C-alpha positions, 0 to 999 in steps of 0.5 A: 718285504710286502707290496700292497695297494691301499684303499685309496689306490696308493702303492706302499712297500712294507719292510717287517724288520727293521719296520719301514713303510714307504709310499710309492708313486702310482707310476712305479706300480707296474714295475713292482708288480713284476716282483710278486711272482719272482724272487729275483729278476734280471734288469732286462726282463723288468725293462721288457715288462715295463717298456714305458719306463727307461732302463736307466730310470728302472735301475735308478729306482731299484738301486734307491730301494736297495739302499733303503733295504727293500731289495737285494742286488745280485751282480750289476748290469753287464757292460761290453768291453767298449763301454767300460771306463778307463781305470787308473789303479793306484798303489802306495807302497813302502818297504814291501817288495814281496807284497807289491810283487804279489799285488802286481801279479794279481793285477796282471790277471784282472779280467779287464781290457788292458787298453782300459787300465793303467797301474801307478805305484808310488814308492814312499821312499823305500830303503830296500829293493821295492822300487826295483821289484816294481820295475820288473812289471813293465805295465806298472808306472813307478813314481819314486819319492825321495822323502817318506810322505805317508800313504794318503800323500802317495795316493793324491800324488798318483791321482794328479797324473792319473788318466782314468775316468775312475780311480781304483785304490788298492793297498800293496799288501792286498791281491785283487780277485780277477773280477775286481774291476769287472764287478765293481765298475758297472755300479757307477752307472748309478750316478748317485754313487761317489765311491764303491768298495769291494769285500776285503777277505783274509788271504791266509787261513793257517792259524787262529788269527787268520781264522779270526780275521776270516770271520771277524775282520774289521775289513770284512764288513759284508758281501751284500751291496747294502753292506758294501762301503769304504774299506782300506783294501779296495776302493774306487772313486770317479775321477774329478 
């Protein structure tokens, strides 16, 4: 990316590939000047350099340029525990006692305050011991359906009773990284975002199929923010 001032004093950003040129209001020139000397900057440092612009305005502006491909984001703004939203984690499951056990075990190890989250498991009329397995996890609320209704119905059923400010969906055959919520939740400080998905990576690396999934899985779209999008394994939505 190049940042230039044209002869008419108009700031412009130029992205070489793919070729993009956008004109920027002069209001943002002091902020963009911060990046002429550094590759990456902390948001707090930028705010101190540009005290006339609020930190929320800065974050909104830079997030917009990130989505357009002009910037790359490393991490999100840190949030104190008291400021974190309440999250409802929703899991549909059917006939997967071992998988749901591993999933719920990983959720117990989340780096997120216990008082700020709930776990709702919807058993889609399993005919094995899946429900009994879920009951071994006291922090998980179980909704047991008597008729097979498919995963989308289960997610909507749980959402109707969820108490969270955010709804976090995870599949029963997935395990969550301990930083899953801690890393994704702060993204919703940008009020233009309606959903946020994390990287879905292969759990095993034992055979050729596992290695293919690690390199070319349809779920492994990318680790950068500009590549992050809805995926079937993990997804967060603001609750309505």
